[in-house]
C-alpha positions in Angstrom: 10.4 -15.3 -1.3 14.0 -14.8 -2.0 16.5 -17.6 -1.4 18.4 -15.2 0.8 15.8 -13.1 2.7 16.8 -9.6 3.5 15.3 -7.8 6.5 13.8 -4.5 5.3 14.9 -1.2 6.9 12.2 -0.1 9.4 9.7 2.2 7.7 10.0 0.5 4.3 6.8 -0.8 2.8 7.5 -4.5 3.0 4.2 -6.3 2.4 0.7 -5.5 1.1 -2.4 -7.3 2.2 -6.1 -7.3 1.1 -8.9 -7.7 3.5 -12.2 -8.9 1.9 -15.4 -10.6 2.7 -15.0 -13.2 -0.1 -11.5 -14.6 -0.2 -12.2 -17.2 -3.0 -13.8 -14.4 -5.0 -10.7 -12.3 -4.6 -8.5 -15.2 -5.7 -10.6 -15.6 -8.8 -10.1 -11.9 -9.6 -6.5 -11.3 -8.8 -5.2 -14.7 -10.0 -5.9 -14.0 -13.7 -5.2 -10.3 -13.4 -1.7 -10.6 -11.9 -0.7 -14.2 -12.7 -0.8 -15.2 -9.0 -1.1 -18.7 -7.7 -2.2 -19.1 -4.0 -1.1 -21.0 -1.0 -2.4 -21.0 2.6 -0.7 -18.5 4.9 -0.2 -18.9 8.7 -3.1 -20.8 10.3 -3.1 -18.2 13.1 -4.6 -15.7 10.7 -7.6 -17.9 9.8 -8.6 -17.9 6.1 -5.5 -16.2 4.7 -4.0 -16.8 1.3 -0.7 -15.7 -0.1 -0.5 -14.8 -3.7 2.7 -16.2 -5.4 4.6 -15.8 -8.6 6.8 -18.9 -8.9 8.6 -19.3 -5.5 8.1 -15.6 -4.6 5.3 -14.6 -2.2 3.8 -11.3 -3.4 0.8 -10.3 -1.3 -1.8 -11.6 1.1 -5.6 -11.9 0.9 -7.4 -12.4 4.2 -10.9 -12.7 5.6 -12.1 -9.3 6.9 -12.6 -9.7 10.7 -15.6 -8.1 12.6 -13.9 -4.9 13.8 -15.6 -1.5 13.2 -12.2 0.1 12.5 -11.5 -2.3 9.6 -12.9 -2.2 6.1 -12.3 -3.8 2.7 -9.1 -2.4 1.3 -5.5 -3.0 0.3 -3.2 -2.4 3.3 0.4 -1.2 3.2 2.6 -2.8 5.9 5.7 -0.9 7.1 8.6 -2.9 8.3 9.6 -2.7 12.0 12.2 -4.3 14.2 9.9 -4.1 17.3 6.1 -4.4 16.8 5.4 -3.5 20.4 7.5 -0.3 20.4 6.0 0.8 17.1 2.5 0.2 18.4 3.3 2.4 21.4 4.7 5.1 19.1 1.5 5.0 17.0 -0.6 5.7 20.1 1.9 8.4 21.4 1.8 10.2 18.1 -2.0 10.3 17.8 -2.8 7.2 15.9 -5.1 4.3 16.8 -4.1 0.6 17.1 -7.0 -1.4 15.7 -5.2 -4.8 16.0 -2.5 -5.0 18.7 0.7 -6.9 17.8 -0.3 -10.4 16.7 1.9 -13.3 16.1 1.6 -15.1 12.8 3.4 -18.3 13.8 7.1 -18.1 13.1 6.4 -15.8 10.1 6.4 -12.6 12.2 4.2 -10.2 14.1 1.7 -7.8 12.6 -0.1 -4.7 13.8 -3.0 -2.9 12.1 -3.5 0.8 12.9 -5.0 4.0 11.7 -3.1 7.3 11.4 -4.6 10.5 12.8 -6.5 11.1 9.6 -8.1 7.6 9.6 -5.9 5.9 7.0 -5.5 2.2 7.7 -1.9 0.8 7.6 0.0 -2.1 9.1 3.4 -2.8 10.5 5.3 -6.1 10.2 8.0 -7.4 12.4 9.5 -10.2 10.3 10.4 -13.6 11.5 10.8 -16.2 8.8 8.8 -14.2 6.4 10.5 -10.9 5.4 7.7 -9.7 3.1 7.5 -9.2 -0.6 10.9 -10.0 -2.1 10.1 -9.5 -5.8 9.6 -6.2 -7.5 9.4 -5.3 -11.2 7.6 -8.2 -13.0 3.9 -8.1 -13.9 1.8 -8.5 -10.8 4.3 -7.2 -8.2 3.8 -4.1 -6.0 6.1 -1.2 -7.0 4.9 1.8 -5.0 2.7 2.9 -2.1 1.1 6.3 -1.7 -1.0 7.8 1.0 -4.0 9.9 -0.1 -4.8 12.2 2.8 -6.4 15.6 3.6 -3.0 17.3 4.2 0.6 16.1 4.6 2.1 18.4 7.2 0.7 16.8 10.4 0.4 13.4 8.8 4.0 13.5 7.6 5.0 14.4 11.2 3.0 11.4 12.5 4.9 8.9 10.3 8.3 10.5 11.0 7.4 9.9 14.7 7.3 6.2 14.0 10.3 5.7 11.7 13.5 7.6 10.8 12.2 9.1 7.6 14.1 12.1 6.2 12.6 15.2 7.9 12.1 17.1 4.7 11.5 15.3 1.4 9.2 16.2 -1.4 8.7 18.4 -4.4 7.8 22.1 -4.4 5.1 22.9 -2.0 5.6 19.7 0.0 3.6 20.0 3.2 1.3 22.6 1.6 3.6 25.6 2.4 4.6 26.4 -1.2 2.9 27.0 -4.6 3.1 23.4 -5.7 0.9 20.4 -4.8 0.7 19.2 -1.3 3.1 16.2 -1.6 5.8 14.7 0.6 8.1 11.8 -0.1 9.0 9.5 2.7 12.7 8.6 2.3 15.1 6.6 4.3 18.8 7.7 4.2 17.9 9.7 1.1 16.1 6.8 -0.7 12.4 7.4 -1.5 10.2 4.5 -0.2 6.7 6.0 -0.3 4.8 9.2 -0.8 2.0 11.3 0.8 -0.5 13.3 -1.3 -2.7 15.8 0.3 -6.0 16.5 -1.5 -7.9 18.5 1.0 -10.5 17.3 3.6 -13.5 18.1 1.3 -12.6 15.3 -1.1 -13.3 12.5 1.3 -16.9 11.5 1.1 -17.6 7.8 1.0 -14.0 6.6 1.6 -11.6 7.2 4.4 -8.1 8.6 3.6 -6.2 5.6 2.3 -2.9 4.0 1.2 -3.0 3.0 -2.5 -0.8 0.2 -3.8 0.5 0.3 -7.4 1.1 -3.0 -9.1 3.3 -3.3 -12.2 1.6 -4.7 -15.3 2.8 -5.5 -18.8 -0.2 -3.7 -20.4 -2.1 -1.1 -18.5 -5.0 -1.0 -20.9 -5.3 -4.7 -21.1 -5.2 -5.1 -17.3 -7.9 -2.4 -16.9 -10.1 -4.2 -19.4 -9.6 -7.6 -17.7 -10.4 -6.0 -14.3 -13.8 -4.8 -15.6 -14.5 -8.1 -17.3 -14.0 -9.9 -13.9 -16.3 -7.5 -12.0 -14.0 -4.6 -11.1 -14.3 -1.0 -12.1 -12.0 1.5 -13.7 -12.0 4.8 -11.6 -9.4 6.5 -13.7 -8.8 5.4 -17.2 -5.3 4.5 -18.4 -3.2 7.6 -19.1 0.5 8.4 -19.8 2.5 10.3 -17.2 6.0 10.8 -15.9 6.1 7.4 -14.2 4.6 5.4 -17.0 1.0 4.5 -18.1 -1.2 4.2 -15.1 -4.8 3.6 -14.1 -6.8 3.4 -10.9 -9.2 0.4 -10.5 -11.2 -1.5 -7.9 -11.9 -5.1 -7.4 -15.5 -6.5 -7.2 -15.7 -5.6 -3.4 -14.5 -2.1 -4.0 -10.9 -2.3 -2.9 -9.0 0.4 -4.7 -5.5 -0.1 -6.3 -3.3 1.2 -9.1 -1.8 -0.4 -12.1 1.2 0.9 -13.9 3.4 0.0 -16.9 6.6 1.8 -15.9 9.0 2.9 -18.6 12.0 1.1 -17.1 10.0 -1.8 -15.4 11.5 -0.8 -12.1 9.4 2.0 -10.6 11.1 4.3 -8.2 9.5 7.6 -7.4 11.7 10.7 -7.6 11.1 13.4 -5.1 7.6 14.7 -5.0 5.4 12.0 -6.4 4.6 8.5 -7.2 3.4 6.5 -10.2 0.3 8.3 -11.4 -0.2 10.2 -8.1 -3.6 8.8 -7.3 -4.7 12.2 -6.0 -4.0 13.5 -9.5 -4.4 17.3 -9.6 -6.3 17.3 -6.4 -9.4 15.4 -7.8 -10.4 12.5 -5.7 -10.5 9.3 -7.8 -13.8 8.2 -6.2 
């Protein structure tokens, strides 16, 4: 973490967490891929490891708990100043709270929830742990995007939780124009995440999901290494407006993106995200 932790603005993706059956196996996969070392996280969370680059904590890997609403995946956590109030707002706006606000020692309080379409996400009320405080180098998360059936009602759900700009996105955002169904979640005009609607017919084996993009020095090399260590490439490396991207999974099937951004500091302009996991409306599964 940073020497001078900064509390993230509510609604900002502030932490990413992987839930798996085999935590040591995930360490063996992500350590070489992203250059992470691991340290035990708060004991209140059981078998829970934090991936680190130097002194900076980057992401968490935890044991999947027996809960029918939870599944193996990368989870995006949105910052909140009040976990209880946000959990109440999730319910009020049509979402489901799978894990009510839970204290992780002095580190903070987490909640795990599903939006009305079924996408899993978390909220984090920081204590001593503000979240990921390093962005840009190889192995750090640089963008989060929600892949969902449509963005109009889902965008309204997230705006009911946090003070996102009411109207942000490219042409056709929300599905009411000729362009793709894309919205950008912005706080005070600054994009922080995006929503990509791909239609309800695209979801077959996987629920709607948040995808995390990680910066890498070499997209092709990282994709090869992922397959060598038991993962799969779902979308081969390709060049786009946000750099060279690929979509891969780890050995347990958790999906994530990798991107070599042109300026090494990915920030999505209005209307998209690195690679746009939904692509041209084709589901990556």
